NULO-524254 format. One line per 2 residues: number of its first residue (from 0); their letters; for each residue x, y, z of C-alpha. Coordinates in steps of 0.02 Angstrom, whole numbers, plus 32768, in hexadecimal, padded with zeros to 4 digits. Layout:
NULO-524254
NUM	a	X/Y/Z  ...
//
This chain:
NULO-524254
0	xx	6657/2872/F804  66FB/285A/F796
2	xx	6771/28F0/F77E  674E/28F1/F6A1
4	xx	6674/28A2/F695  664A/287C/F5ED
6	xx	6589/286C/F5BE  6546/2826/F508
8	xx	64A6/2851/F4DB  6435/27CB/F46E
10	xx	6397/280E/F417  633B/277A/F43B
12	xx	62AE/277D/F3A3  633F/2769/F327
14	xx	6371/26C8/F36C  62BB/266E/F34A
16	xx	62DC/2605/F3FC  6315/260F/F4AC
18	xx	635E/2569/F48A  63C0/25BB/F3FB
20	xx	6413/263E/F466  6442/25AD/F4DE
22	xx	64B0/2553/F453  650C/2622/F433
24	xx	653E/261C/F4F1  65DB/25D0/F4F1
26	xx	6616/2649/F465  65DE/26DB/F4BD
28	xx	665C/2687/F553  66DD/2686/F4F0
30	xx	66DE/273A/F4C3  66EC/2738/F584
32	xx	664C/27A9/F5B9  6614/2784/F667
34	xx	6559/27C5/F651  64D0/2794/F5C3
36	xx	6447/2818/F5B0  63B8/27D2/F548
38	xx	632D/286C/F50D  6281/2846/F540
40	xx	624F/2794/F52E  618A/27BA/F592
42	xx	60FF/2782/F53B  60E5/281C/F49F
44	xx	6070/282E/F413  60FD/2893/F3CB
46	xx	60F3/292B/F3A7  6179/2973/F3D5
48	xx	61F7/28FA/F3DA  61D1/2890/F483
50	xx	61B4/292E/F4F2  6112/2939/F4F8
52	xx	6115/28A2/F56E  6036/2877/F56A
54	xx	607A/27F7/F60D  613C/2809/F67B
56	xx	6117/2730/F6C9  6119/26F1/F611
58	xx	61AC/26C9/F594  6157/26FE/F4D8
60	xx	611F/2677/F498  617F/267E/F3FB
62	xx	6222/2666/F44C  61EF/25E5/F4BE
64	xx	61AF/259B/F575  61E7/25C4/F625
66	xx	6241/2526/F609  62B1/254B/F57B
68	xx	62F2/2601/F5E1  62F2/25A2/F665
70	xx	637A/252D/F633  63C6/25E0/F5C6
72	xx	63EE/2618/F67A  6425/256F/F6C6
74	xx	649C/255F/F646  64FD/25EF/F63C
76	xx	6515/25FC/F6E9  6561/254E/F6CC
78	xx	65D0/25A9/F660  65E6/2640/F6CF
80	xx	6584/26BA/F678  64F4/2731/F6CA
82	xx	6471/274A/F68F  6404/27FF/F684
84	xx	6368/282A/F63E  6316/28AF/F5ED
86	xx	628D/290B/F63F  621C/298D/F60F
88	xx	61AB/29D8/F694  618B/2A8E/F647
90	xx	60E5/2A3B/F5F4  6097/29AC/F5C2
92	xx	6034/2953/F532  5F86/2990/F51B
94	xx	5F6B/28DC/F4F8  5FCD/28D9/F5B9
96	xx	5F2D/288F/F641  5F42/291A/F6B5
98	xx	5F08/29AE/F634  5E64/2933/F61D
100	xx	5E3D/2912/F6CA  5EB7/29A1/F71E
102	xx	5EA2/2A51/F6AA  5EC5/2AB4/F750
104	xx	5F80/2A72/F735  5FA6/2ADD/F678
106	xx	5F85/2B87/F664  5EF8/2BCC/F61C
108	xx	5EB1/2C6A/F5F0  5DE8/2C9A/F5A2
110	xx	5E54/2CE7/F525  5EC5/2D02/F4A6
112	xx	5F60/2D6F/F493  5FAA/2D42/F3D4
114	xx	602D/2DBA/F3FA  608A/2D2E/F47B
116	xx	60E0/2CB9/F414  6122/2BFB/F439
118	xx	61E3/2BE2/F470  6220/2BE7/F3B4
120	xx	61A8/2C97/F398  614E/2C42/F2F5
122	xx	609B/2C26/F336  6029/2C6B/F3BB
124	xx	6050/2C24/F467  5F8E/2C2F/F494
126	xx	5F4B/2B80/F44E  5E5F/2B44/F455
128	xx	5E3E/2AE5/F4CA  5D92/2AB2/F514
130	xx	5DAE/2B00/F597  5DF7/2BA2/F579
132	xx	5E94/2BB6/F52C  5F2B/2B5C/F553
134	xx	5FD5/2BA5/F564  6062/2B44/F4EA
136	xx	6116/2B82/F4D8  614C/2AE5/F487
138	xx	60D9/2A9F/F416  601F/2ACA/F3E9
140	xx	5FF6/2A1F/F450  6062/2A2D/F4D8
142	xx	601D/2A78/F566  607F/2AE5/F5DB
144	xx	607A/2ABD/F69D  604C/2B32/F720
146	xx	60E4/2B1C/F784  60AE/2BCE/F7D8
148	xx	6009/2C2E/F7FB  6029/2CD8/F848
150	xx	60C9/2CD0/F85B  60CA/2C1A/F8CD
152	xx	6113/2B91/F896  6070/2AF2/F898
154	xx	60B7/2A6B/F903  6047/29E5/F8AC
156	xx	6088/29FA/F80D  6144/29F9/F870
158	xx	611B/2949/F8BC  60C9/290F/F81F
160	xx	6186/291C/F7CE  61D2/28EF/F890
162	xx	616F/2835/F86A  618F/281C/F7B7
164	xx	6256/283D/F7DA  625E/27CF/F85F
166	xx	61EC/2751/F807  627B/2741/F782
168	xx	6312/276A/F7F9  62D1/26DA/F870
170	xx	626B/2659/F81F  62CA/2668/F77A
172	xx	6384/267A/F7AA  63A6/272C/F75F
174	xx	6430/2787/F79C  63D7/2844/F76E
176	xx	639C/28A8/F6E3  63A8/2951/F664
178	xx	6336/29D8/F67D  630F/2A17/F5E5
180	xx	62C2/2AEE/F5BD  62AC/2AFA/F66B
182	xx	62C7/2B8E/F643  6201/2B98/F5FF
184	xx	61C9/2B9D/F6C9  6216/2C67/F6D3
186	xx	619E/2C89/F64B  6102/2D0D/F675
188	xx	6058/2CEC/F60F  6051/2D84/F608
190	xx	60DA/2DB9/F5AB  612E/2D94/F50A
192	xx	619F/2D13/F4FB  624C/2D61/F4EE
194	xx	62F4/2D1E/F52E  6327/2DB6/F59A
196	xx	627C/2D7E/F607  62A3/2CB8/F607
198	xx	6346/2CBA/F627  6377/2CD0/F6E3
200	xx	62E7/2CC5/F74D  62D3/2C8D/F807
202	xx	6242/2C12/F7D5  629C/2B92/F77C
204	xx	6321/2B92/F80A  62A7/2B6D/F88A
206	xx	6259/2AED/F806  62FE/2A87/F7FB
208	xx	633B/2AA4/F8A0  6280/2A5D/F8E1
210	xx	62B7/29B0/F86B  635E/299B/F89B
212	xx	6319/29A4/F95E  62C0/28E6/F938
214	xx	628C/28A0/F9DE  630C/28DD/FA4F
216	xx	6397/28AE/F9F5  63DC/2904/F950
218	xx	63C5/28BC/F887  6446/2872/F860
220	xx	6457/28CC/F7C1  6446/2960/F754
222	xx	644E/29BF/F6AA  6411/2A4E/F686
224	xx	6403/2A81/F5C2  63E1/2B48/F5BD
226	xx	63F4/2BC8/F561  6493/2C2E/F57A
228	xx	6495/2CC8/F4FD  6505/2D1B/F56D
230	xx	65A8/2CC5/F57D  6590/2C9D/F60F
232	xx	653F/2CE6/F669  64AC/2C98/F65B
234	xx	64F8/2BF2/F68D  655D/2C3A/F72B
236	xx	64B4/2C76/F763  6468/2BB3/F766
238	xx	6507/2B73/F7B8  650F/2BE0/F83B
240	xx	6455/2BD2/F85D  6439/2B18/F845
242	xx	6451/2A78/F87F  6480/2A2B/F7BD
244	xx	6515/29D7/F7A5  654B/2A23/F6D7
246	xx	64E3/2A94/F687  64E4/2AA4/F59C
248	xx	64D4/2B24/F552  646D/2AF6/F4BA
250	xx	6491/2B96/F478  6541/2B42/F43C
252	xx	64DD/2ADB/F3FD  64A3/2B2B/F37B
254	xx	6530/2B94/F353  6521/2B99/F27C
256	xx	64A1/2B69/F266  64B3/2B8B/F1B7
258	xx	651C/2B0A/F14F  653F/2BB7/F0E4
260	xx	657F/2C06/F178  663E/2BCC/F1B7
262	xx	664F/2C11/F260  6701/2C0F/F273
264	xx	6724/2B84/F317  677A/2C2B/F36C
266	xx	66E3/2C7B/F380  6686/2BDD/F3D6
268	xx	6735/2BE1/F42D  6715/2C7E/F47D
270	xx	663D/2C61/F4A2  66A1/2BB5/F4F4
272	xx	6729/2C18/F568  66A6/2C8F/F5AB
274	xx	6649/2BF2/F608  66DD/2B4C/F61B
276	xx	6714/2BB5/F6BC  667C/2B8C/F710
278	xx	6676/2AF1/F76D  65DF/2AAE/F71C
280	xx	65DF/2AC1/F66F  65CC/2A48/F5F0
282	xx	65F6/2A47/F542  658F/2A18/F4DF
284	xx	657A/2A31/F40E  650F/29C2/F3B5
286	xx	6462/297C/F407  63BC/2938/F3A6
288	xx	6378/29F3/F38A  63E0/2A30/F301
290	xx	644E/2A05/F278  6508/2985/F288
292	xx	6585/2A1B/F2BF  65F3/29D5/F230
294	xx	657E/2A1F/F1AE  654C/2AA5/F1FF
296	xx	65F9/2AE5/F234  6655/2ABD/F1A5
298	xx	66D9/2A70/F20A  6748/29CE/F214
300	xx	66FC/2972/F28A  67BE/292D/F2C6
302	xx	67B8/29F1/F2E2  671B/2A11/F339
304	xx	673E/2965/F3B4  67E0/29B3/F3E1
306	xx	67AF/2A70/F412  672E/2A07/F47A
308	xx	6782/299D/F4E6  67F8/2A2F/F520
310	xx	684B/29FB/F5C1  67EA/2A89/F61B
312	xx	6741/2A3E/F5EE  6710/29E4/F687
314	xx	6674/2995/F619  6641/297F/F583
316	xx	65AE/292E/F53D  65C2/28CE/F49B
318	xx	651A/28AD/F42B  6504/280B/F3BC
320	xx	6566/27FD/F32B  65CD/2886/F365
322	xx	665E/2813/F386  6657/27E1/F2BF
324	xx	6665/289F/F28C  65C2/2890/F23E
326	xx	6578/2913/F1D0  64AF/2922/F19F
328	xx	649A/289C/F13A  642F/28AE/F075
330	xx	6366/289E/F0B9  62DE/28A9/F05A
332	xx	6262/2939/F07D  61FF/2878/F0AE
334	xx	6280/2842/F125  6288/28F1/F171
336	xx	61C0/28E2/F1A9  61E5/284B/F1DA
338	xx	6279/2869/F24E  623F/2910/F27E
340	xx	6174/291D/F2C8  6185/29F4/F2A8
342	xx	61A3/2A13/F214  612D/29ED/F1BB
344	xx	60BF/2A4B/F23F  6137/2AB7/F1F3
346	xx	6122/2ACB/F14E  6078/2AB9/F143
348	xx	6036/2B12/F1DF  60A2/2B8C/F1D0
350	xx	60FC/2BBF/F134  61B5/2B58/F12E
352	xx	61FD/2B52/F0A0  6229/2A99/F05D
354	xx	62E2/2AEB/F04B  62E4/2B3D/F0F0
356	xx	62B0/2A76/F13A  633C/2A20/F0C4
358	xx	63B9/2AA3/F0FA  638F/2AA1/F1BD
360	xx	632C/2A14/F1F8  634E/29C3/F294
362	xx	632A/2933/F24A  63DE/2924/F20F
364	xx	6429/28FC/F2C1  63A7/287D/F2DC
366	xx	63C1/27F5/F229  640C/274B/F287
368	xx	64B6/2747/F28D  64FC/26EC/F1FC
370	xx	654E/263B/F269  659E/2618/F1D0
372	xx	65FC/26B9/F1BD  6614/26A2/F29F
374	xx	667B/25E2/F266  66C6/2646/F1D9
376	xx	670B/26B6/F24D  6742/263B/F2DD
378	xx	67B5/25FA/F25D  67EC/266A/F232
380	xx	6896/26B9/F2AA  6881/2767/F250
382	xx	67DD/277A/F26A  675E/281D/F2B0
384	xx	6731/2788/F33B  67F0/2736/F349
386	xx	6820/27FC/F36E  6784/2821/F3D5
388	xx	67A1/2789/F451  685D/27D9/F476
390	xx	6826/288E/F47E  67B8/284F/F506
392	xx	6835/27DE/F537  68AD/2884/F548
394	xx	6836/28E0/F597  6804/2875/F621
396	xx	68C0/287D/F662  68E0/2933/F662
//
């Protein structure tokens, strides 16, 4: 592994097809990236951005075929890029076959506890199904898997996910996985979902280490995306206790969530300085689930990128379009509903205001990259893109 590691994250559904992402690979290489990370490409009813998986062994038909994906991996490898897949393991869609035929894999209750809310604190975590109430920590139609019964890990579930990982690693030649929201495995179904209860726990650690020991050999590459509001304490715990290569902190990505609240760069620097010394820490400021950081922070895009590519950062993840300094595009309410499948649920069933959605929707990061703007910046030696490429080259040679 190189001394400095750059990961570039794509949000597949915004590209329309895997083939379109394949055509974009040369531009990712030109940035100096080492890995390309894909948000979930698995078959899904798309109620929660593709993280509600209905079949881990099938590519989402809207994106293309397995042959298209194999060609993507082949092309990436030919260019020197490695490929990472985002793997949700805490829950599945209620349309997954397990939910119908192997319901014992999920957490059930014979009664609903209305006090327990989902992870966003917006709707009841218990949802009614045919066999009682199932736990839905992420989305009402996304059932939580029971990784632990009476404190003991479910070996059958471990084996299921090892087979899923082996399928993509060995049959389709990918190079690793990103583990999303795995701290939810620490949740106690009888308690409220509050951050202190899920941040640090041996349940998540055990599951990660079980999966990283893939049939006697270590899984090639794992990135853990976690919530760490405690200035590095949580990140340090998982870096010490697990076999993951890198850890990202989603709290940094959510800094300055309101476009009206400009957060000084110095404040962000203080948060980062508490974590940057961790050799597994990967800096990431933009993602698929929040508005563009440039718009949220009010900071100049080149200033943000100069801040990111500091010499003491060992690993960085760029989200698609961040290298252009993109700000939130102008979107209509119809655009937001199309790009953010949760928006209609939040507005109709949860009472969120249209103004709130127009300001804070993750749809802004999911709008397709303006490829005409990319071409314009490629021809301009003073563009944000040109500055990004120069910063990456300098950073890698520190």
